[in-house]
C-alpha positions as a Markdown table, in Angstrom:
| # | Residue | x | y | z |
|---|---|---|---|---|
| 1 | Met | 11.2 | 28.8 | -59.9 |
| 2 | Lys | 8.2 | 30.4 | -58.1 |
| 3 | Phe | 6.6 | 26.9 | -58.0 |
| 4 | Ile | 9.8 | 25.5 | -56.3 |
| 5 | Lys | 9.8 | 28.3 | -53.7 |
| 6 | His | 6.1 | 27.7 | -52.9 |
| 7 | Leu | 6.8 | 24.0 | -52.6 |
| 8 | Ile | 9.6 | 24.7 | -50.2 |
| 9 | Ile | 7.4 | 26.9 | -48.1 |
| 10 | Leu | 4.6 | 24.4 | -48.0 |
| 11 | Ile | 7.0 | 21.6 | -46.9 |
| 12 | Ala | 8.4 | 23.9 | -44.2 |
| 13 | Leu | 4.9 | 24.7 | -42.9 |
| 14 | Ser | 3.9 | 21.0 | -42.9 |
| 15 | His | 6.9 | 20.1 | -40.9 |
| 16 | Leu | 6.1 | 22.9 | -38.5 |
| 17 | Ser | 2.6 | 21.6 | -38.0 |
| 18 | Trp | 4.0 | 18.1 | -37.5 |
| 19 | Gly | 6.1 | 19.5 | -34.6 |
| 20 | Gln | 3.1 | 21.0 | -32.8 |
| 21 | Lys | 1.6 | 18.9 | -30.0 |
| 22 | Gly | -1.7 | 18.6 | -28.2 |
| 23 | Ile | -2.1 | 19.0 | -24.5 |
| 24 | Asn | 1.0 | 18.0 | -22.6 |
| 25 | Phe | -0.3 | 16.3 | -19.4 |
| 26 | Ile | 2.3 | 16.1 | -16.7 |
| 27 | Lys | 3.7 | 12.6 | -16.4 |
| 28 | Thr | 2.7 | 11.9 | -12.8 |
| 29 | Ser | -0.3 | 10.6 | -10.9 |
| 30 | Asn | 0.8 | 12.6 | -7.9 |
| 31 | Phe | -1.6 | 15.6 | -7.5 |
| 32 | Asn | 0.8 | 17.5 | -5.1 |
| 33 | Ala | 3.6 | 17.2 | -7.7 |
| 34 | Ala | 1.3 | 18.8 | -10.2 |
| 35 | Val | 0.5 | 21.6 | -7.8 |
| 36 | Asn | 4.1 | 22.2 | -7.1 |
| 37 | Ala | 5.0 | 22.3 | -10.8 |
| 38 | Ala | 2.3 | 24.9 | -11.4 |
| 39 | Lys | 3.7 | 27.0 | -8.5 |
| 40 | Gln | 7.2 | 26.7 | -9.8 |
| 41 | Gln | 6.2 | 27.7 | -13.4 |
| 42 | Asn | 3.8 | 30.4 | -12.2 |
| 43 | Lys | 0.9 | 28.8 | -14.2 |
| 44 | Leu | -2.6 | 27.9 | -13.3 |
| 45 | Leu | -3.3 | 24.2 | -12.8 |
| 46 | Phe | -5.7 | 22.5 | -15.1 |
| 47 | Val | -7.2 | 19.2 | -13.8 |
| 48 | Glu | -9.3 | 17.0 | -16.0 |
| 49 | Ala | -11.3 | 14.8 | -13.7 |
| 50 | Tyr | -12.1 | 11.7 | -15.7 |
| 51 | Ala | -12.9 | 8.0 | -15.4 |
| 52 | Pro | -11.1 | 5.4 | -17.5 |
| 53 | Asp | -14.4 | 3.6 | -18.1 |
| 54 | Cys | -16.1 | 6.8 | -19.2 |
| 55 | His | -16.6 | 6.6 | -23.0 |
| 56 | Val | -17.2 | 10.4 | -23.2 |
| 57 | Cys | -13.8 | 11.0 | -21.4 |
| 58 | Met | -12.0 | 8.7 | -23.8 |
| 59 | Ala | -13.5 | 10.5 | -26.8 |
| 60 | Phe | -11.8 | 13.7 | -25.7 |
| 61 | Lys | -8.3 | 12.2 | -26.4 |
| 62 | Gly | -8.6 | 13.2 | -30.0 |
| 63 | Thr | -9.5 | 16.8 | -29.1 |
| 64 | Phe | -6.7 | 17.0 | -26.6 |
| 65 | Ala | -4.3 | 15.9 | -29.3 |
| 66 | Gln | -5.1 | 18.9 | -31.5 |
| 67 | Pro | -2.2 | 21.4 | -31.8 |
| 68 | Gln | -4.6 | 24.4 | -31.4 |
| 69 | Val | -5.8 | 23.0 | -28.1 |
| 70 | Gly | -2.2 | 22.2 | -27.0 |
| 71 | Asn | -1.3 | 25.8 | -27.8 |
| 72 | Val | -3.9 | 27.2 | -25.3 |
| 73 | Tyr | -3.3 | 24.7 | -22.5 |
| 74 | Asn | 0.4 | 24.3 | -22.6 |
| 75 | Thr | 0.9 | 28.0 | -22.7 |
| 76 | Asn | -1.3 | 28.8 | -19.7 |
| 77 | Phe | -1.5 | 25.7 | -17.5 |
| 78 | Ile | 0.2 | 22.8 | -16.0 |
| 79 | Asn | -2.1 | 20.0 | -17.1 |
| 80 | Phe | -3.0 | 17.0 | -14.9 |
| 81 | Gln | -5.4 | 14.1 | -15.3 |
| 82 | Leu | -7.2 | 13.0 | -12.2 |
| 83 | Asp | -8.7 | 9.5 | -12.2 |
| 84 | Val | -11.9 | 9.7 | -10.1 |
| 85 | Asn | -11.9 | 5.9 | -9.7 |
| 86 | Asn | -8.9 | 6.3 | -7.4 |
| 87 | Pro | -10.0 | 6.7 | -3.7 |
| 88 | Asp | -7.1 | 9.0 | -3.0 |
| 89 | Asn | -8.2 | 11.3 | -5.8 |
| 90 | Leu | -11.8 | 11.3 | -4.4 |
| 91 | Ala | -10.3 | 12.5 | -1.1 |
| 92 | Ile | -8.6 | 15.3 | -2.9 |
| 93 | Leu | -11.8 | 16.5 | -4.5 |
| 94 | Lys | -13.5 | 16.3 | -1.1 |
| 95 | Lys | -10.7 | 18.3 | 0.5 |
| 96 | Tyr | -11.4 | 21.2 | -1.9 |
| 97 | Lys | -15.2 | 20.8 | -1.6 |
| 98 | Ile | -15.6 | 19.8 | -5.2 |
| 99 | Ile | -18.8 | 17.8 | -6.1 |
| 100 | Leu | -18.6 | 16.0 | -9.4 |
| 101 | Asn | -21.8 | 14.8 | -11.1 |
| 102 | Ala | -20.3 | 14.1 | -14.5 |
| 103 | Thr | -17.1 | 13.2 | -16.2 |
| 104 | Pro | -15.1 | 14.7 | -17.7 |
| 105 | Thr | -15.1 | 17.8 | -15.6 |
| 106 | Phe | -12.5 | 20.5 | -16.1 |
| 107 | Ile | -11.3 | 22.3 | -13.0 |
| 108 | Phe | -8.8 | 25.1 | -13.0 |
| 109 | Phe | -6.9 | 26.1 | -9.8 |
| 110 | Glu | -4.8 | 29.0 | -8.8 |
| 111 | Pro | -2.1 | 26.8 | -7.3 |
| 112 | Lys | -0.8 | 29.1 | -4.5 |
| 113 | Thr | -4.3 | 29.4 | -2.9 |
| 114 | Met | -5.8 | 26.3 | -4.5 |
| 115 | Lys | -8.9 | 28.4 | -5.2 |
| 116 | Val | -11.0 | 27.2 | -8.2 |
| 117 | Val | -11.0 | 29.9 | -10.9 |
| 118 | Gln | -13.1 | 28.1 | -13.6 |
| 119 | Val | -15.0 | 24.8 | -14.0 |
| 120 | Lys | -17.0 | 23.0 | -16.7 |
| 121 | Ala | -18.6 | 19.6 | -16.8 |
| 122 | Phe | -18.5 | 18.3 | -20.4 |
| 123 | Gly | -21.1 | 16.3 | -22.2 |
| 124 | Glu | -20.7 | 14.2 | -25.3 |
| 125 | Lys | -22.0 | 17.1 | -27.6 |
| 126 | Asp | -19.4 | 19.5 | -26.0 |
| 127 | Asn | -16.5 | 17.6 | -27.4 |
| 128 | Ser | -14.9 | 20.1 | -29.8 |
| 129 | Val | -11.8 | 22.2 | -30.1 |
| 130 | Ile | -13.9 | 25.4 | -29.8 |
| 131 | Ser | -15.6 | 24.3 | -26.5 |
| 132 | Val | -12.4 | 23.0 | -24.9 |
| 133 | Asn | -10.4 | 26.1 | -25.9 |
| 134 | Leu | -13.2 | 28.4 | -24.8 |
| 135 | Ile | -13.2 | 27.3 | -21.2 |
| 136 | Gly | -9.4 | 27.3 | -21.2 |
| 137 | Gln | -9.3 | 30.9 | -22.5 |
| 138 | Lys | -11.9 | 31.9 | -19.8 |
| 139 | Ala | -9.8 | 30.3 | -17.1 |
| 140 | Ala | -6.7 | 32.1 | -18.3 |
| 141 | Asn | -8.5 | 35.5 | -18.4 |
| 142 | Pro | -8.9 | 37.2 | -14.9 |
| 143 | Gln | -12.0 | 39.0 | -16.2 |
| 144 | Glu | -13.6 | 35.6 | -16.9 |
| 145 | Gln | -12.6 | 33.9 | -13.7 |
| 146 | Val | -15.1 | 33.0 | -11.0 |
| 147 | Gly | -13.9 | 35.8 | -8.7 |
| 148 | Ser | -15.5 | 38.3 | -11.1 |
| 149 | Phe | -18.8 | 36.5 | -11.2 |
| 150 | Pro | -20.6 | 38.3 | -8.3 |
| 151 | Val | -19.6 | 41.7 | -9.5 |
| 152 | Lys | -20.7 | 40.9 | -13.1 |
| 153 | Phe | -24.1 | 39.6 | -11.9 |
| 154 | Lys | -24.7 | 42.6 | -9.6 |
| 155 | Ser | -23.8 | 45.0 | -12.5 |
| 156 | Gly | -26.7 | 43.4 | -14.5 |
| 157 | Asp | -24.9 | 40.8 | -16.7 |
| 158 | Arg | -27.5 | 38.3 | -17.8 |
| 159 | Asn | -25.7 | 36.8 | -20.7 |
| 160 | Pro | -26.9 | 33.2 | -20.9 |
| 161 | Ala | -23.4 | 31.8 | -21.2 |
| 162 | Phe | -22.3 | 33.7 | -18.1 |
| 163 | Leu | -25.3 | 32.6 | -16.1 |
| 164 | Leu | -24.7 | 29.0 | -17.1 |
| 165 | Asn | -21.0 | 29.2 | -16.2 |
| 166 | Tyr | -21.9 | 30.7 | -12.8 |
| 167 | Ala | -24.6 | 28.1 | -12.2 |
| 168 | Gln | -22.3 | 25.2 | -13.0 |
| 169 | Tyr | -19.5 | 26.6 | -10.8 |
| 170 | Ala | -22.0 | 26.9 | -8.0 |
| 171 | Arg | -23.2 | 23.3 | -8.4 |
| 172 | Ile | -19.7 | 21.9 | -8.5 |
| 173 | Met | -18.7 | 23.9 | -5.4 |
| 174 | Gly | -21.9 | 22.9 | -3.6 |
| 175 | Asp | -23.4 | 26.4 | -3.5 |
| 176 | Thr | -27.0 | 25.4 | -3.9 |
| 177 | Leu | -28.5 | 28.9 | -3.3 |
| 178 | Thr | -26.4 | 30.5 | -6.0 |
| 179 | Asn | -27.0 | 27.7 | -8.4 |
| 180 | Ile | -30.8 | 28.1 | -8.0 |
| 181 | Lys | -30.5 | 31.9 | -8.4 |
| 182 | Met | -28.5 | 31.6 | -11.6 |
| 183 | Met | -30.6 | 28.9 | -13.1 |
| 184 | Asn | -33.8 | 30.9 | -12.4 |
| 185 | Glu | -32.2 | 33.8 | -14.3 |
| 186 | Tyr | -31.0 | 31.5 | -17.1 |
| 187 | Ala | -34.5 | 30.1 | -17.5 |
| 188 | Lys | -35.8 | 33.7 | -18.0 |
| 189 | Val | -33.4 | 34.5 | -20.9 |
| 190 | Leu | -33.5 | 31.1 | -22.6 |
| 191 | Pro | -36.0 | 31.2 | -25.5 |
| 192 | Thr | -38.6 | 28.5 | -25.2 |
| 193 | Asn | -37.8 | 27.2 | -28.7 |
| 194 | Gln | -34.4 | 26.1 | -27.3 |
| 195 | Tyr | -35.8 | 24.1 | -24.4 |
| 196 | Val | -36.0 | 20.8 | -26.3 |
| 197 | Thr | -32.4 | 20.7 | -27.5 |
| 198 | Gln | -29.4 | 18.5 | -26.7 |
| 199 | Ser | -27.6 | 21.4 | -25.1 |
| 200 | Thr | -30.5 | 22.1 | -22.8 |
| 201 | Leu | -30.8 | 18.4 | -21.9 |
| 202 | Asn | -27.1 | 18.5 | -20.9 |
| 203 | Ile | -27.8 | 21.6 | -18.7 |
| 204 | Leu | -30.7 | 19.8 | -17.0 |
| 205 | Gln | -28.4 | 16.8 | -16.4 |
| 206 | Thr | -25.2 | 18.6 | -15.2 |
| 207 | Val | -26.2 | 22.0 | -13.9 |
| 208 | Met | -29.8 | 22.1 | -12.7 |
| 209 | Met | -30.3 | 21.7 | -8.9 |
| 210 | Asn | -33.8 | 23.0 | -8.5 |
| 211 | His | -37.4 | 22.1 | -9.4 |
| 212 | Asp | -38.9 | 25.5 | -9.0 |
| 213 | Asn | -38.2 | 27.4 | -12.2 |
| 214 | Glu | -39.6 | 27.9 | -15.7 |
| 215 | Leu | -37.2 | 25.5 | -17.5 |
| 216 | Phe | -37.9 | 22.6 | -15.2 |
| 217 | Asp | -41.6 | 23.3 | -15.2 |
| 218 | Tyr | -41.5 | 23.1 | -18.9 |
| 219 | Phe | -39.4 | 19.9 | -18.8 |
| 220 | Val | -41.8 | 17.9 | -16.6 |
| 221 | Thr | -44.9 | 19.1 | -18.4 |
| 222 | His | -43.5 | 18.3 | -21.9 |
| 223 | Leu | -41.9 | 14.9 | -21.3 |
| 224 | Ser | -43.5 | 13.5 | -24.4 |
| 225 | Asp | -41.5 | 16.0 | -26.5 |
| 226 | Tyr | -38.2 | 15.1 | -24.7 |
| 227 | Asn | -38.9 | 11.4 | -24.9 |
| 228 | Lys | -39.4 | 11.7 | -28.7 |
| 229 | Ala | -36.2 | 13.7 | -29.1 |
| 230 | Phe | -33.9 | 11.8 | -26.7 |
| 231 | Asp | -33.5 | 8.5 | -24.9 |
| 232 | Pro | -36.5 | 8.2 | -22.5 |
| 233 | Asn | -34.3 | 6.4 | -19.9 |
| 234 | Met | -32.0 | 9.5 | -19.9 |
| 235 | Val | -35.0 | 11.8 | -19.6 |
| 236 | Arg | -36.3 | 9.9 | -16.6 |
| 237 | Met | -32.9 | 9.7 | -14.9 |
| 238 | Ile | -32.6 | 13.5 | -15.2 |
| 239 | Tyr | -35.9 | 14.4 | -13.5 |
| 240 | Glu | -35.5 | 11.8 | -10.8 |
| 241 | Asn | -32.0 | 13.0 | -10.1 |
| 242 | Ile | -33.2 | 16.6 | -9.8 |
| 243 | Phe | -36.0 | 15.5 | -7.4 |
| 244 | Gln | -33.4 | 13.6 | -5.4 |
| 245 | Ile | -31.1 | 16.6 | -5.2 |
| 246 | Val | -33.9 | 18.9 | -4.0 |
| 247 | Leu | -35.1 | 16.5 | -1.4 |
| 248 | Thr | -31.7 | 15.9 | 0.1 |
| 249 | Ser | -29.4 | 18.9 | -0.3 |
| 250 | Gln | -32.2 | 21.4 | 0.1 |
| 251 | Ile | -34.3 | 19.6 | 2.7 |
| 252 | Asn | -33.9 | 22.3 | 5.4 |
| 253 | Asn | -34.9 | 25.1 | 3.0 |
| 254 | Leu | -38.1 | 23.5 | 1.7 |
| 255 | Asn | -41.5 | 25.0 | 2.7 |
| 256 | Ser | -45.0 | 23.7 | 2.3 |
| 257 | Lys | -45.4 | 25.3 | -1.1 |
| 258 | Ser | -42.1 | 23.8 | -2.4 |
| 259 | Ile | -43.0 | 20.3 | -1.2 |
| 260 | Ser | -46.5 | 20.6 | -2.6 |
| 261 | Lys | -45.0 | 21.6 | -6.0 |
| 262 | Ile | -42.5 | 18.8 | -6.1 |
| 263 | Lys | -45.2 | 16.3 | -5.3 |
| 264 | Ser | -47.3 | 17.7 | -8.1 |
| 265 | Gln | -44.4 | 17.5 | -10.5 |
| 266 | Met | -43.7 | 13.9 | -9.5 |
| 267 | Lys | -47.3 | 13.1 | -10.2 |
| 268 | Thr | -47.1 | 14.8 | -13.6 |
| 269 | Thr | -44.1 | 12.5 | -14.5 |
| 270 | Gly | -46.2 | 9.5 | -13.8 |
| 271 | Met | -44.8 | 8.4 | -10.5 |
| 272 | Asp | -47.2 | 6.3 | -8.5 |
| 273 | Pro | -48.6 | 7.7 | -5.2 |
| 274 | Gly | -46.7 | 5.3 | -3.1 |
| 275 | Gly | -43.4 | 6.2 | -4.8 |
| 276 | Ile | -44.1 | 9.9 | -4.2 |
| 277 | Ile | -44.7 | 9.3 | -0.5 |
| 278 | Arg | -41.5 | 7.3 | -0.2 |
| 279 | Arg | -39.5 | 10.0 | -1.9 |
| 280 | Thr | -41.0 | 13.0 | 0.0 |
| 281 | Trp | -41.7 | 11.7 | 3.5 |
| 282 | Leu | -38.4 | 12.8 | 5.0 |
| 283 | Ala | -38.7 | 16.4 | 3.7 |
| 284 | Glu | -42.3 | 16.7 | 4.6 |
| 285 | Ser | -42.0 | 15.2 | 8.2 |
| 286 | Asn | -38.9 | 17.3 | 8.8 |
| 287 | Leu | -40.9 | 20.5 | 7.9 |
| 288 | Tyr | -43.8 | 19.5 | 10.3 |
| 289 | Phe | -41.4 | 18.9 | 13.1 |
| 290 | Lys | -39.7 | 22.2 | 12.5 |
| 291 | Gln | -43.2 | 23.8 | 12.7 |
| 292 | Lys | -43.8 | 22.1 | 16.0 |
| 293 | Asn | -46.6 | 20.1 | 14.4 |
| 294 | Ala | -45.4 | 16.7 | 15.7 |
| 295 | Ala | -48.7 | 15.0 | 15.1 |
| 296 | Ala | -48.6 | 15.8 | 11.4 |
| 297 | Gly | -44.9 | 14.6 | 11.2 |
| 298 | Ile | -45.9 | 11.3 | 12.8 |
| 299 | Lys | -48.8 | 10.9 | 10.4 |
| 300 | Val | -46.4 | 11.4 | 7.4 |
| 301 | Ile | -44.2 | 8.6 | 8.8 |
| 302 | Gln | -47.1 | 6.3 | 9.3 |
| 303 | Asn | -48.2 | 6.9 | 5.7 |
| 304 | Leu | -44.7 | 5.9 | 4.6 |
| 305 | Ile | -45.0 | 2.6 | 6.5 |
| 306 | Asn | -48.4 | 2.0 | 5.0 |
| 307 | Val | -47.0 | 2.2 | 1.4 |
| 308 | Leu | -43.8 | 0.2 | 1.9 |
| 309 | Pro | -43.8 | -3.0 | -0.2 |
| 310 | Asn | -42.6 | -4.9 | 2.8 |
| 311 | Ala | -42.9 | -4.4 | 6.6 |
| 312 | Pro | -40.0 | -2.6 | 8.2 |
| 313 | Gly | -37.3 | -4.7 | 9.8 |
| 314 | Pro | -35.5 | -3.9 | 13.2 |
| 315 | Lys | -33.0 | -1.6 | 11.5 |
| 316 | Glu | -35.8 | 0.4 | 9.8 |
| 317 | Tyr | -37.8 | 0.7 | 13.0 |
| 318 | Gln | -34.8 | 1.8 | 14.9 |
| 319 | Tyr | -34.0 | 4.5 | 12.3 |
| 320 | Leu | -37.6 | 5.8 | 12.6 |
| 321 | Cys | -37.4 | 5.7 | 16.4 |
| 322 | Asp | -34.1 | 7.6 | 16.5 |
| 323 | Tyr | -35.4 | 10.1 | 13.8 |
| 324 | Val | -38.4 | 11.1 | 15.8 |
| 325 | Lys | -36.4 | 11.4 | 19.0 |
| 326 | Ser | -34.0 | 13.7 | 17.2 |
| 327 | Lys | -36.7 | 15.9 | 15.8 |
| 328 | Thr | -39.2 | 16.6 | 18.7 |
| 329 | Thr | -39.7 | 16.7 | 22.4 |
| 330 | Asp | -43.5 | 16.3 | 22.0 |
| 331 | Lys | -44.6 | 13.7 | 24.6 |
| 332 | Lys | -47.5 | 12.3 | 22.5 |
| 333 | Ala | -45.2 | 11.9 | 19.4 |
| 334 | Leu | -42.5 | 10.2 | 21.5 |
| 335 | Lys | -45.0 | 7.9 | 23.1 |
| 336 | Tyr | -46.4 | 6.9 | 19.7 |
| 337 | Ala | -42.9 | 6.3 | 18.4 |
| 338 | Gln | -42.0 | 4.2 | 21.4 |
| 339 | Val | -45.1 | 2.0 | 21.1 |
| 340 | Asn | -45.2 | 1.6 | 17.4 |
| 341 | Trp | -41.5 | 1.8 | 16.3 |
| 342 | Cys | -39.0 | 1.8 | 19.1 |
| 343 | Lys | -40.0 | -1.4 | 20.7 |
| 344 | Phe | -39.5 | -3.2 | 17.3 |
| 345 | Gly | -36.1 | -1.7 | 16.8 |
| 346 | Leu | -32.7 | -3.1 | 17.6 |
| 347 | Arg | -32.1 | -4.0 | 21.2 |
């Protein structure tokens, strides 16, 4: 008799588990409809920014289907999937000043203000029920939302997970200075024996925006270790992307020491001298022009021309001509540009 009772209970429980669902994504591609639904139901809005051709994104389908994941997300959020290949969706991200550098990225909004309360860019190794639920639970908890980050940091919180969360939020929202500050702190608390790991490689790929901290220093001086452990093409892409981020988004904040360091790091990675000049000329000449050292700025540009694989064409000459005119009023520099570049530009 006891056996029959136990069997009945097991059958009932199994039917209950069958009835549970994974994440219930709203059946619309209209972002505003999702926002309105979140407002009406007084829930936060969860947006998975994904690409249909992203194999990592597709791999999350199985995780999203898990009942324990559905329990967290369906309880707390209106869930929406945003296809980043759609130009209208890219306009939405731009409107809210969100900068994606990886898919999938989870973005959680407070729908009445449309302020971002949590974010996370996921890598292939982050695809687990625990990771997906953890960021959802943080988003649903006011104490773990981004509004609390400045206070927590000021009070002395240096938990690695918190610093990483703060740094990633800053990167996605385009807050370069905060990202640099948090990553510098993160590098201080991350043990060196955790530098050459998949999770750290993911951090270098999706969070790091700066070349001037202990972790990135270690990365570029131990490339052989990373190349042995991971795909060398991926390793190269990571450091080249970070160099590019620094030399574009931070160009107006770079000083002589910063530029000298990034050139040294580029040399350490094996970049050829000409490639280093081509990558750094804009930042270096910009700094000289800011310092009212127009002659040095002109020399940097001339060095660039000397290492180009082919002679500049009219468009390139016109660009250099306009660039110098926009950066200086120095008569000698303007005359040099006129004689050497402007007269060969577009007419």
